[in-house]
C-alpha positions in Angstrom: -24.7 21.5 7.1 -23.0 22.2 10.4 -19.2 21.9 10.4 -19.2 18.9 12.8 -21.7 17.0 10.6 -19.8 17.8 7.4 -16.6 16.5 9.1 -18.2 13.3 10.1 -19.6 12.7 6.6 -16.3 13.6 5.0 -14.3 11.3 7.2 -16.9 8.5 7.0 -17.3 8.5 3.2 -13.8 9.8 2.3 -11.9 7.7 4.7 -13.5 4.6 6.0 -15.6 3.8 3.0 -12.8 4.3 0.5 -10.4 2.4 2.8 -12.8 -0.5 3.2 -13.6 -0.6 -0.5 -9.9 -0.7 -1.5 -9.0 -3.4 1.1 -11.9 -5.5 -0.2 -10.9 -4.9 -3.8 -7.3 -5.9 -3.1 -8.4 -9.0 -1.2 -10.6 -10.0 -4.1 -7.8 -9.4 -6.6 -5.4 -11.5 -4.4 -8.2 -14.2 -3.9 -7.7 -14.4 -0.1 -9.8 -13.8 3.0 -6.9 -12.6 5.1 -5.6 -9.1 4.6 -1.9 -8.7 5.1 -0.7 -5.4 6.7 1.1 -4.4 3.5 -2.2 -4.7 1.6 -4.0 -2.7 4.2 -1.5 0.1 4.1 -1.4 0.1 0.3 -5.1 0.6 0.3 -4.8 3.3 2.9 -2.2 5.1 0.8 -4.5 5.1 -2.2 -7.4 6.3 -0.1 -5.3 9.1 1.5 -4.1 10.3 -1.9 -7.7 10.4 -3.3 -9.0 12.0 -0.1 -6.3 14.6 -0.2 -6.8 15.4 -3.9 -10.5 15.9 -3.2 -9.4 18.7 -0.8 -7.4 20.4 -3.5 -10.4 21.2 -5.6 -10.5 24.9 -4.8 -11.7 27.7 -7.1 -8.3 29.5 -6.8 -4.8 28.3 -7.6 -2.7 26.8 -4.8 1.0 27.0 -4.3 2.9 23.7 -4.3 3.7 24.2 -0.6 0.0 24.6 0.2 -0.8 21.4 -1.9 1.9 19.5 -0.1 0.6 20.7 3.3 -2.9 19.6 2.5 -1.7 16.1 1.4 0.6 15.9 4.5 -2.1 16.8 7.0 -4.6 14.4 5.4 -2.0 11.7 5.3 -1.1 12.1 9.0 -4.7 12.0 10.1 -5.4 9.0 7.9 -2.4 7.1 9.2 -3.5 7.7 12.8 -7.2 6.8 12.2 -6.2 3.8 10.0 -4.1 2.5 12.8 -7.1 2.7 15.1 -9.4 1.3 12.5 -7.1 -1.7 11.8 -6.7 -2.5 15.5 -3.1 -3.3 14.9 0.2 -1.4 15.2 2.4 -1.4 12.2 
């Protein structure tokens, strides 16, 4: 699979689908149709952690600094794209 296609699939499945699934699950749990920003960002944080942990599955051991860097880069990208996805600021 070409790099660009793999990236689209990874972000699509790993990001938006997980985020949408968690937001839906939280709204069902809270029994409401409206999603508050705190619920959206909690779902985003959960999706970011799982998406970042998926990138840590390497065949060689990683140093803690490398693990933190992977989670930080995934988190920064997820925060930016989630802000776009939500259509809101904050």
